[in-house]
PAPALO-642184 format. One record per residue (C-alpha): residue number from 1; residue in three letters; x, y, z. Coordinates in steps of 0.2 Angstrom, whole numbers. Each point is the difference from the previous one (the first is absolute). Layout:
<atoms>
<n=NUM; res=ALA; xx=X; yy=Y; zz=Z>
...
</atoms>
This chain:
<atoms>
<n=1; res=MET; xx=-253; yy=-109; zz=172>
<n=2; res=ALA; xx=19; yy=3; zz=0>
<n=3; res=SER; xx=2; yy=-4; zz=18>
<n=4; res=PHE; xx=-10; yy=-16; zz=-3>
<n=5; res=GLU; xx=11; yy=-5; zz=-15>
<n=6; res=LYS; xx=16; yy=3; zz=10>
<n=7; res=ALA; xx=-7; yy=-11; zz=15>
<n=8; res=LYS; xx=-5; yy=-14; zz=-13>
<n=9; res=LYS; xx=18; yy=0; zz=-7>
<n=10; res=SER; xx=8; yy=-2; zz=17>
<n=11; res=TYR; xx=-9; yy=-17; zz=2>
<n=12; res=GLN; xx=5; yy=-6; zz=-17>
<n=13; res=LYS; xx=12; yy=-14; zz=-1>
<n=14; res=PHE; xx=18; yy=4; zz=-7>
<n=15; res=HIS; xx=5; yy=-13; zz=-13>
<n=16; res=LYS; xx=18; yy=-3; zz=-2>
<n=17; res=GLU; xx=9; yy=-10; zz=-13>
<n=18; res=ARG; xx=4; yy=-18; zz=4>
<n=19; res=GLY; xx=18; yy=-3; zz=6>
<n=20; res=GLN; xx=12; yy=-14; zz=-4>
<n=21; res=LEU; xx=-6; yy=-17; zz=6>
<n=22; res=LYS; xx=10; yy=-9; zz=13>
<n=23; res=SER; xx=3; yy=-14; zz=-12>
<n=24; res=ARG; xx=8; yy=12; zz=-13>
<n=25; res=LYS; xx=10; yy=10; zz=13>
<n=26; res=GLN; xx=16; yy=-6; zz=-8>
<n=27; res=TYR; xx=-4; yy=10; zz=-16>
<n=28; res=GLY; xx=0; yy=17; zz=9>
<n=29; res=LEU; xx=-13; yy=13; zz=1>
<n=30; res=LEU; xx=-15; yy=-1; zz=-11>
<n=31; res=GLU; xx=-1; yy=13; zz=-14>
<n=32; res=LYS; xx=-14; yy=12; zz=2>
<n=33; res=HIS; xx=-9; yy=9; zz=-15>
<n=34; res=LYS; xx=9; yy=17; zz=4>
<n=35; res=ASP; xx=17; yy=-9; zz=-1>
<n=36; res=TYR; xx=-5; yy=-8; zz=-16>
<n=37; res=VAL; xx=-5; yy=17; zz=-8>
<n=38; res=LEU; xx=17; yy=8; zz=5>
<n=39; res=ARG; xx=10; yy=-15; zz=-6>
<n=40; res=ALA; xx=-10; yy=0; zz=-17>
<n=41; res=ARG; xx=3; yy=18; zz=-3>
<n=42; res=ASP; xx=18; yy=-1; zz=4>
<n=43; res=TYR; xx=1; yy=-15; zz=-12>
<n=44; res=HIS; xx=-8; yy=9; zz=-14>
<n=45; res=ARG; xx=10; yy=16; zz=2>
<n=46; res=LYS; xx=16; yy=-11; zz=-1>
<n=47; res=GLN; xx=-7; yy=-9; zz=-16>
<n=48; res=ASN; xx=-4; yy=17; zz=-8>
<n=49; res=ARG; xx=17; yy=7; zz=4>
<n=50; res=LEU; xx=9; yy=-16; zz=-8>
<n=51; res=LYS; xx=-11; yy=1; zz=-15>
<n=52; res=LEU; xx=5; yy=19; zz=-3>
<n=53; res=LEU; xx=18; yy=-5; zz=3>
<n=54; res=LYS; xx=-1; yy=-14; zz=-13>
<n=55; res=GLU; xx=-8; yy=12; zz=-13>
<n=56; res=LYS; xx=14; yy=13; zz=3>
<n=57; res=ALA; xx=13; yy=-14; zz=-2>
<n=58; res=LEU; xx=-8; yy=-6; zz=-16>
<n=59; res=ASN; xx=-1; yy=18; zz=-7>
<n=60; res=ARG; xx=18; yy=5; zz=5>
<n=61; res=ASN; xx=12; yy=5; zz=-13>
<n=62; res=PRO; xx=16; yy=-11; zz=2>
<n=63; res=ASP; xx=11; yy=13; zz=-8>
<n=64; res=GLU; xx=-6; yy=13; zz=13>
<n=65; res=PHE; xx=13; yy=6; zz=13>
<n=66; res=TYR; xx=-2; yy=6; zz=18>
<n=67; res=PHE; xx=14; yy=7; zz=10>
<n=68; res=LYS; xx=-6; yy=-10; zz=15>
<n=69; res=MET; xx=6; yy=-15; zz=-9>
<n=70; res=ILE; xx=17; yy=5; zz=5>
<n=71; res=SER; xx=-4; yy=6; zz=18>
<n=72; res=SER; xx=-11; yy=-15; zz=5>
<n=73; res=LYS; xx=0; yy=-19; zz=-1>
<n=74; res=THR; xx=-9; yy=-15; zz=6>
<n=75; res=LYS; xx=8; yy=-11; zz=13>
<n=76; res=ASP; xx=-9; yy=-16; zz=6>
<n=77; res=GLY; xx=-16; yy=7; zz=-7>
<n=78; res=VAL; xx=1; yy=17; zz=9>
<n=79; res=HIS; xx=2; yy=16; zz=-9>
<n=80; res=THR; xx=14; yy=10; zz=7>
<n=81; res=PHE; xx=9; yy=17; zz=-4>
<n=82; res=LYS; xx=18; yy=3; zz=0>
<n=83; res=LYS; xx=6; yy=12; zz=13>
<n=84; res=THR; xx=6; yy=16; zz=-7>
<n=85; res=LYS; xx=16; yy=8; zz=7>
<n=86; res=LYS; xx=-3; yy=15; zz=11>
<n=87; res=HIS; xx=8; yy=16; zz=-5>
<n=88; res=THR; xx=11; yy=10; zz=12>
<n=89; res=ALA; xx=-5; yy=18; zz=6>
<n=90; res=GLU; xx=14; yy=7; zz=-11>
<n=91; res=ALA; xx=-6; yy=-10; zz=-16>
<n=92; res=LEU; xx=-18; yy=6; zz=4>
<n=93; res=LYS; xx=6; yy=18; zz=2>
<n=94; res=LEU; xx=9; yy=-1; zz=-17>
<n=95; res=MET; xx=-15; yy=-6; zz=-9>
<n=96; res=LYS; xx=-10; yy=14; zz=8>
<n=97; res=THR; xx=13; yy=12; zz=-7>
<n=98; res=GLN; xx=-1; yy=-8; zz=-18>
<n=99; res=ASP; xx=-19; yy=1; zz=0>
<n=100; res=LEU; xx=0; yy=18; zz=6>
<n=101; res=ASN; xx=13; yy=5; zz=-14>
<n=102; res=TYR; xx=-11; yy=-9; zz=-13>
<n=103; res=ILE; xx=-16; yy=9; zz=6>
<n=104; res=ASN; xx=9; yy=17; zz=0>
<n=105; res=SER; xx=6; yy=-3; zz=-17>
<n=106; res=LYS; xx=-17; yy=-4; zz=-7>
<n=107; res=ARG; xx=-7; yy=14; zz=9>
<n=108; res=SER; xx=12; yy=13; zz=-8>
<n=109; res=MET; xx=-4; yy=-8; zz=-17>
<n=110; res=GLU; xx=-19; yy=3; zz=4>
<n=111; res=ALA; xx=3; yy=18; zz=6>
<n=112; res=LYS; xx=10; yy=4; zz=-17>
<n=113; res=LYS; xx=-15; yy=-7; zz=-10>
<n=114; res=ILE; xx=-12; yy=10; zz=10>
<n=115; res=GLU; xx=10; yy=16; zz=-2>
<n=116; res=LYS; xx=1; yy=-4; zz=-19>
<n=117; res=LEU; xx=-19; yy=-3; zz=-1>
<n=118; res=GLN; xx=-4; yy=16; zz=9>
<n=119; res=ALA; xx=11; yy=10; zz=-11>
<n=120; res=SER; xx=-8; yy=-7; zz=-15>
<n=121; res=LEU; xx=-17; yy=4; zz=7>
<n=122; res=HIS; xx=5; yy=18; zz=6>
<n=123; res=LEU; xx=-5; yy=-4; zz=18>
<n=124; res=LEU; xx=-18; yy=2; zz=-4>
<n=125; res=ALA; xx=-14; yy=-5; zz=11>
<n=126; res=ASP; xx=-11; yy=-15; zz=-4>
<n=127; res=GLU; xx=-15; yy=1; zz=-11>
<n=128; res=ASP; xx=-11; yy=-2; zz=16>
<n=129; res=ASN; xx=8; yy=15; zz=8>
<n=130; res=ASN; xx=-8; yy=16; zz=-6>
<n=131; res=SER; xx=15; yy=11; zz=6>
<n=132; res=HIS; xx=8; yy=2; zz=-18>
<n=133; res=PRO; xx=13; yy=14; zz=-1>
<n=134; res=PRO; xx=-7; yy=15; zz=-11>
<n=135; res=ASN; xx=7; yy=3; zz=-18>
<n=136; res=GLN; xx=11; yy=15; zz=0>
<n=137; res=HIS; xx=8; yy=-1; zz=-17>
<n=138; res=ILE; xx=3; yy=17; zz=-7>
<n=139; res=VAL; xx=1; yy=3; zz=-19>
<n=140; res=PHE; xx=6; yy=17; zz=-7>
<n=141; res=VAL; xx=-8; yy=6; zz=-16>
<n=142; res=ASP; xx=4; yy=16; zz=-11>
<n=143; res=SER; xx=-17; yy=7; zz=-1>
<n=144; res=GLN; xx=-18; yy=1; zz=7>
<n=145; res=LYS; xx=-6; yy=-9; zz=-16>
<n=146; res=GLU; xx=12; yy=-15; zz=2>
<n=147; res=ALA; xx=-6; yy=-1; zz=18>
<n=148; res=GLN; xx=-18; yy=-1; zz=-5>
<n=149; res=SER; xx=3; yy=-13; zz=-13>
<n=150; res=PHE; xx=12; yy=-10; zz=10>
<n=151; res=ASP; xx=-2; yy=-19; zz=0>
<n=152; res=ALA; xx=9; yy=-10; zz=13>
<n=153; res=ALA; xx=-1; yy=-16; zz=-9>
<n=154; res=THR; xx=8; yy=7; zz=-15>
<n=155; res=HIS; xx=13; yy=9; zz=10>
<n=156; res=PHE; xx=5; yy=-15; zz=10>
<n=157; res=ASP; xx=-2; yy=-12; zz=-15>
<n=158; res=THR; xx=-11; yy=-12; zz=9>
<n=159; res=LEU; xx=-18; yy=-6; zz=1>
<n=160; res=PRO; xx=-14; yy=12; zz=7>
<n=161; res=GLU; xx=-5; yy=-13; zz=13>
<n=162; res=LEU; xx=18; yy=0; zz=7>
<n=163; res=VAL; xx=2; yy=19; zz=2>
<n=164; res=SER; xx=-8; yy=1; zz=17>
<n=165; res=ARG; xx=11; yy=-14; zz=7>
<n=166; res=THR; xx=12; yy=5; zz=14>
<n=167; res=TYR; xx=12; yy=-14; zz=-4>
<n=168; res=ASN; xx=11; yy=-2; zz=-15>
<n=169; res=ARG; xx=-9; yy=3; zz=-17>
<n=170; res=PRO; xx=7; yy=-11; zz=-14>
<n=171; res=LYS; xx=1; yy=8; zz=-17>
<n=172; res=ARG; xx=-12; yy=-5; zz=-14>
<n=173; res=GLU; xx=15; yy=-7; zz=-11>
<n=174; res=THR; xx=5; yy=-11; zz=15>
<n=175; res=LEU; xx=-18; yy=-6; zz=2>
<n=176; res=MET; xx=-2; yy=-3; zz=-19>
<n=177; res=LYS; xx=16; yy=-11; zz=0>
<n=178; res=GLN; xx=-6; yy=-11; zz=14>
<n=179; res=LEU; xx=-18; yy=-1; zz=-5>
<n=180; res=ILE; xx=-2; yy=1; zz=-19>
<n=181; res=GLN; xx=-18; yy=2; zz=-7>
<n=182; res=THR; xx=-8; yy=1; zz=18>
<n=183; res=PRO; xx=-13; yy=13; zz=4>
<n=184; res=ASP; xx=4; yy=13; zz=13>
<n=185; res=ASP; xx=-13; yy=-6; zz=13>
<n=186; res=GLN; xx=9; yy=-17; zz=0>
<n=187; res=ILE; xx=17; yy=8; zz=2>
<n=188; res=VAL; xx=-6; yy=10; zz=15>
<n=189; res=LYS; xx=-8; yy=-16; zz=7>
<n=190; res=ARG; xx=16; yy=-10; zz=-2>
<n=191; res=LEU; xx=10; yy=14; zz=8>
<n=192; res=GLU; xx=-11; yy=1; zz=15>
<n=193; res=LYS; xx=1; yy=-19; zz=1>
<n=194; res=GLN; xx=19; yy=1; zz=0>
<n=195; res=ARG; xx=0; yy=13; zz=13>
<n=196; res=HIS; xx=-12; yy=-10; zz=12>
<n=197; res=ARG; xx=12; yy=-15; zz=-3>
<n=198; res=CYS; xx=15; yy=11; zz=5>
<n=199; res=TYR; xx=-8; yy=7; zz=16>
<n=200; res=GLU; xx=-6; yy=-18; zz=5>
<n=201; res=GLU; xx=18; yy=-6; zz=-2>
<n=202; res=LEU; xx=6; yy=15; zz=10>
<n=203; res=ARG; xx=-12; yy=-4; zz=14>
<n=204; res=GLU; xx=5; yy=-18; zz=1>
<n=205; res=ARG; xx=19; yy=4; zz=0>
<n=206; res=ILE; xx=-3; yy=12; zz=14>
<n=207; res=GLU; xx=-9; yy=-13; zz=10>
<n=208; res=ARG; xx=13; yy=-12; zz=-3>
<n=209; res=GLU; xx=14; yy=12; zz=5>
<n=210; res=LYS; xx=-9; yy=3; zz=17>
<n=211; res=LYS; xx=-2; yy=-19; zz=3>
<n=212; res=MET; xx=19; yy=-2; zz=-4>
<n=213; res=GLN; xx=4; yy=14; zz=12>
<n=214; res=LYS; xx=-10; yy=-8; zz=14>
<n=215; res=VAL; xx=9; yy=-17; zz=-3>
<n=216; res=SER; xx=17; yy=9; zz=0>
<n=217; res=GLU; xx=-4; yy=8; zz=17>
<n=218; res=GLU; xx=-5; yy=-17; zz=7>
<n=219; res=LEU; xx=16; yy=-8; zz=-6>
<n=220; res=GLU; xx=10; yy=14; zz=7>
<n=221; res=LEU; xx=-9; yy=-2; zz=17>
<n=222; res=GLN; xx=3; yy=-19; zz=0>
<n=223; res=LYS; xx=18; yy=3; zz=-4>
<n=224; res=HIS; xx=2; yy=11; zz=15>
<n=225; res=LEU; xx=-9; yy=-11; zz=11>
<n=226; res=MET; xx=12; yy=-14; zz=-4>
<n=227; res=GLY; xx=14; yy=10; zz=6>
<n=228; res=LYS; xx=7; yy=2; zz=18>
<n=229; res=GLY; xx=-7; yy=12; zz=13>
<n=230; res=ARG; xx=-14; yy=1; zz=12>
<n=231; res=ARG; xx=-16; yy=8; zz=-7>
<n=232; res=TYR; xx=-18; yy=3; zz=4>
<n=233; res=LYS; xx=-16; yy=3; zz=-10>
<n=234; res=ILE; xx=-6; yy=18; zz=1>
<n=235; res=GLN; xx=-16; yy=0; zz=-10>
<n=236; res=LYS; xx=-6; yy=-2; zz=-18>
<n=237; res=ASP; xx=1; yy=14; zz=-13>
<n=238; res=GLU; xx=-13; yy=5; zz=-13>
<n=239; res=LYS; xx=3; yy=-15; zz=-11>
<n=240; res=SER; xx=-2; yy=-12; zz=15>
<n=241; res=THR; xx=18; yy=-4; zz=0>
<n=242; res=PRO; xx=8; yy=-3; zz=17>
<n=243; res=VAL; xx=13; yy=13; zz=6>
<n=244; res=TYR; xx=14; yy=-6; zz=11>
<n=245; res=LYS; xx=12; yy=10; zz=10>
<n=246; res=TRP; xx=18; yy=-7; zz=5>
<n=247; res=LYS; xx=7; yy=4; zz=17>
<n=248; res=LYS; xx=15; yy=9; zz=1>
<n=249; res=GLU; xx=16; yy=-10; zz=4>
<n=250; res=ARG; xx=16; yy=7; zz=6>
<n=251; res=LYS; xx=14; yy=-4; zz=-13>
<n=252; res=ARG; xx=16; yy=-8; zz=8>
</atoms>
């Protein structure tokens, strides 16, 4: 049956769209349906675009300022941009040096803040890490009876929930000044929350310092590449940064 259908279609007449009449030849080619579809779609697309631009113009704030108002203008109905001056190689190198100095100064400030946070947290591991250093605080007493009745919370003047902590233990008087008429469990929760916040800040600052170090290395490399001398790329290091080697030149 399939072969019969194919044979039947081969004898069918192929209908074509009517061409332009000879009497109307001066009007050009006769537009076909597919040409009308393309023209209609293009017309509606342009109309929608104009409608959107009109809405933006009506909703625009007249007091709003754009920097492109200075760098661009309309001339004979054409939107043009002003040509910016090209910087010389020396000016670009100077700007790279200024950027590098700024990044290094910010990085040193971040490193000092990280060191200060680590000192306040006693360089302890995070809550998720189970490798906490063991408590080795030795307290000497005068007799065996005092050793049996020894109370660490009373001796250190802190809460019983804070005795087993490996980081700094605030005294009860200090806690009472900050949190008056607050139950002990709420004090512990607030201290733990503050500790988590400090560790989160420390983690963010360490990540920021690593990013600044990477940017500093890239700027240093760009500064060297702008200098003189023949060089060639060797490979990429662990941080996927290209490594260059300069060829030796004899000094005159």
